[in-house]
N, C-alpha and C positions, 0 to 999 in steps of 0.2 A: 531473583533472576527474571529477566524479561521473557515473555512468550508472546509471539505474534502469529496471527493468521494472515499470511501474505497471499493476496489474490493476484496472480500473474496473468496479464492479458497478452495474447500473442496476436498482433495485428495482421500478420501474414496469413494465418489460418482462420482468424476471426473467432478464436476460442479463449476461454479463461480457465485457469487451473488454481485450485486452492491448496496451499502448502502451509503446514504448521512449522514454525521455526522457533527454536528455543536455545538457550545457552549461549555459547560463543558466536554462533551464527546470528542470533538475535541482536547481539551487541553491535554488529556491523551496521545496523539500521539506526541505533540510538544516536541522536544529535544531528541526523541528516534532515534536510528540508525538502519540501515538495520541489521537484525539478532536479534534485541531485541524482547522480548515477551511482549504482552499487554493483559490485561484482556478483554475477549470477551464482557463484559457488555457494553463497549463503542459503540459497533455496534448492540446491542440487542441479543447477543449470550450468554445468562446466563449459566455459568458453563463451558464455553469454553476458551481456551487460543489461541491467535493469534501470529504468528511470522511475522514481517514486512519483506517483500522480495524485495521491491523496490517502485518506484513511479515516478512521473514526475511533472513538473511545468506547468504554463499556456501556455508557448511556446512549450511544448512537449519535453523539454530536460529531459532525464532520470536521475534518481539518480544512481550513480555508487558507489559500495561498497568500492572501494579502494581509493576514494577521501574523505579526512576528512572534517568535518564541514558541513555547510548548504549552502555555497555560490556557485557561478559559478566558473568553472575552465576549462581551455582548456588543454586537454590531448592528447598525441600522442598515438592513439589506434591501435593495430594490430588485434583487434577482441573483442568480448565480448559485454557488454551492450552498446547500442548506435551505434554500427558499425559492419556490416557483410561484411568482405572483399570478393571481387569477384575473386581474384586471389592470388596465393601464394606470401607471402612477402609484400602484400599491407598494407600500414599504412596510417592513415589519422588523422589530428588534428580535434578533435570534442569538442564542448562545452557541458559540463555536469554539473549536480548538485552534491553536496556532499552527503554523506550517511546519513546526519542528517535531520530529518523532521522539517520544519520551516513553517512560514506563507506563504512563496512563493510556497510551495508544494500545488498542486491542487488534485492530485490523489495519493492514497497510495495502494499498492498491499500487500496483506497479505494472509497467509495460516493458516488453522486450524491445530494446533499441538495436542491439547487435546480436546476431546469432552465431553459434559456432558451427562445427562440422555436422552435428546432428540437429534435428528439429526439436522444438520444445516438447512436443508430445512424446517423442521417443525418449528424451532424457527423463521426463517426469514419470513415464510408465515404467522405466527401469528402476527408479527409486521406489515405486510402489511395490514392485515385485521383490526387491531386496528387503523391504520392510516386512512383507508377508513371510519370507523364508526365516527371518530372525525371530519370529514370534513363536 
């Protein structure tokens, strides 16, 4: 069964929240690509819509939007995700993940596209309080 650490960015407030997702909720992310939208119920954000913006695997290799599929690929990069050149014209071959979320993905980055009646901070703080009561 898949388990993901979903980092949810709230552009309105300028904050990010980390939520661990497993089981049925994690299955909502599998097979989705960077740029796809997912219902916020998967991470406890009822009434919100999330857009997948990236992620990484257990070794820290980033997901790159221009690499199809979910597997590993070596790309010659001149900048962008996974490589920041230090001088003009510098290129480097780097190992990256494809743009599709799979079981090998450990962290998923997402941003809130549509909000519901409550703010993201209110919804996630309620979930944390519920989790503490159940323990």
